[in-house]
N, C-alpha and C positions, 0 to 999 in steps of 0.2 A: 246378059240381060239382068236387070236389077231384080232382086228378090221381091215378089209381089206383096209380101207382108210389110216390108219397108215402104213400098209405094203406097200401100193402104194408109199407114199411119202418117205418112207425109201429106196425103191429100185429104184425110178426114181425121179430125181431132176429137170427136165426141160421138156418143150414141152408136158406137160400133157394135154390131150384132154378129156373133159367131155361133153357129149351131153345130152340135155333135150328133152323129148317128153311127150305128154299128154296121160295118160292111157285111153284106150277105143276109140282112134282116130287113123286112120280114121274109122276103124270098131271096134265094141265092143270087139272082141276077138283077136285084133292085138297086145296086150301088150307084151306077151312073144315072139311073132314072131319078134317084133322090138328089144326087148332086145337081142335076139339071133343074129339078123342081125348086131346090133351095136358091139356085142362081136366079131363076125367073121370079121368085117371090121377093127377091131384093135383100138377101142377107149379105153381109160384108165379107164373111170368111166362113170356110167350111172345114169341120174337123171330122175325119173318118176314123172310126174306132176299129182297131184290129182285134177280132174276137180272140178271147183267151179264157182258158178253163178256170183260172183263179184270179179274177180281176179285183185285187184287194181294195182299190180306191173307189170301187163302184158299188152303188146300192142295188136293190132288188131288181129294178126295172132294167138297168143296163146289164146286170148279171144274166137276167133271163134272155135278153136280146143276144148276148154273147153265146149263151148255151144253144139258143135256137139257130144262130148263124153257123156255129160249129156243126150242129146236127144237119144243117142244110148242106154242109160240105165245104164251107169257106175255109181257106187257108191263106197264109201270107203270099204264097206263090200264085194262087188263083187271084188274090186281090190285085197284085201287080199286073197280072194278065188283063184283068178287067179295066185297070186304069191306064192301059196303053193309049187309049183314045181320050183320056181325061180332058185334054185341052181343046177337044172338039165340043165339049159340053159346058165349060165355064172358063172365064178368065179371072175368076176370083182367087184369092190366096187359098190354098188347100194344105192342111196339115194331117199327118197320121198320128193317132194317139194309141198307145198300146203298152205292152209290158216287155221287160228286158229279155225274158227267156225266149220269146218268139223271135226276137231279133238275133239272139245268139245262135239259135238253131238254124236260122236262115243264112247267117254269115254277116258280120258287121259291115265290112266294106260293100258287099253285095247289096245289103239293105239300103245304104245311102246312095249307092250308084243307081239302084232301081228307082228310088224316090226321084232322083234327078232326071232319069230317063222318062218318067211319067209326067214330070212337071209339078211334083209335090214340092212345096216351099218350106215346110217345117215339120218337126217331129217333137212329140211329147211322150216321154217314158217316165212315169211318176216314180218307178222303183229304181231308176238309174242314179247311183250316187255321183256327186260332182267329181270325186276323185277318179272313179272309173270312167266317167265321161272324158276327162282330160287325158287319161292314159290310153283308152281303147277306141274312143269315138270321135274326139274333137278333130283329129287329123282328117278323117273321112268326111265329117260334116262340112268342114271348110273346103276340102278338095272338091266336093260336089255342090257347094253353095246351098246347103240346107241349114236353116236356122234350127237350133235346139232350144226349146222353151222349157224352163224349169218352174216348179211350183213353190209358192210360199203360203203360209197360213197365218191367221191372226196371232198364233202362239210362236211364230218364228222369232228367234233371237237375232240381235243386230249382226252378229258374225255370220249367221246363215243368210241374212238379207244381203249383206255385202258380197258374199260369195256368189249368190244367185245373180245379183246385178252384174257381177264381173263376167259370168259365163253365159247368161241367158241371151239368146238371139231373138230379135224381133219384138218381143214383149215378155212380161212376166205374167204367169197364170196365178192369180191370187184366189185361194180357196176361201169362200166366205163363211164357212161353218166347219166346226170340228166334227165332221161326220162324213159318211160316204155320199156319193152323188145321189141327189133326189130324196135324201132322208131327213132334211131339215130345211127350215127357211133361212134365208140369208140373214146374218147377224150384222146389220149395218153399223151398229155402235162399235163392235169389235174391229170391223174392217176399217172404220174411220181412224181408230187408234194407230193402226200400223201404217197407213198411207204416208204420213210425214216421215216415217223411218225409211221408207223406200225412196222417197224423193221424186224428182220429176225428170230424171235422166233417161228413163226407158218407159214406154207405155205399159199400162197395167190393164188387164182384162180380168173381171171377177166372175167366178163360176161356182157351182154347187148351190142348190136350193133356190134357183131363180126360175120361176115358172109362170109369171104373168107380167102384164104391162107395169103394174105398180112396182114390183120388185126390180124390173128392168130399169125403170126411171130412177129408183133409189140408188142402185149401184152406179148408174151412169153419172149421177150427180157428183161422185167423188172419184171417178176413174174414166178411162177412155171408152169403156164399154163392158159388155157382158157375154158370157158363154152359157148357152142353154142346151141341155142334152136329154135328161130323163123325161121331161114333159113332152118333148117332140117325139121321142121314141114311143111313148105311151099313145100319142095321137095316131101315129102311123101303123101301130101294131095290128090294128084290126081294120085298117082302111083298104078298100079296093080301088080308091081313087087318090093315089098318093099326091099327085100334083095339086089337086083341089084342096086336099087336107092341109098340105104344106102352105099354100097361099093363105088359107083361112087362119092358120096358126100364126104365121109371121105377121099378118095384118093385126091380129089380136095383140101380139107383143108390142107392135109399134102403135097400137091404138088407132088403126086406120079403118077398122071394120065398123 
């Protein structure tokens, strides 16, 4: 079966909306409920965060959601158990985003094998160096047909850009601001400067600091789409009607409400 991330970018060229949330938050067993809510609300891609005690790339909102998810009892083993029926809830591309230590503790091949068994299409590990990916991960990512997505920032040098283009699967995750998630507005001018250096051989989604329709449209004007996380987590953190809250939020981002 063709990777769903590839199919998405072949069938849709613009305004792609990917939404991130933390597994096991706000309640331990909300993971599939949120996946299904995002699917019904019309997102194009879903990123599930693996809770971690020291999420270096994440701002306060996602850090707090990770802490709460861990306190709820979420673990990588439990997450894969919850995702056994993932494909009964969505046919959209699904990625897992987390940190290297959790994967190493779980087992590298076991991790990619479990992703494949659940129908996960891609993985994002911001603290995984390219050299270590090629040495320890690439074989298993390819064996189990899992795309590994790497990050760039507006400050990335051309040699880093070239390396990420060479190894990143599916798309490139371009960080819009030099900050942690949710802690700054997108810097469209700095992002514009780096886009020509990346070129057009692989799709680019822009994340960090995108929290409303105007920001979504700005980054979509220079890329294939956007990734939103902190603002969505903030919305569902106190909601007792996740499906309704999700639909309202996605409609706001798409300016459909």
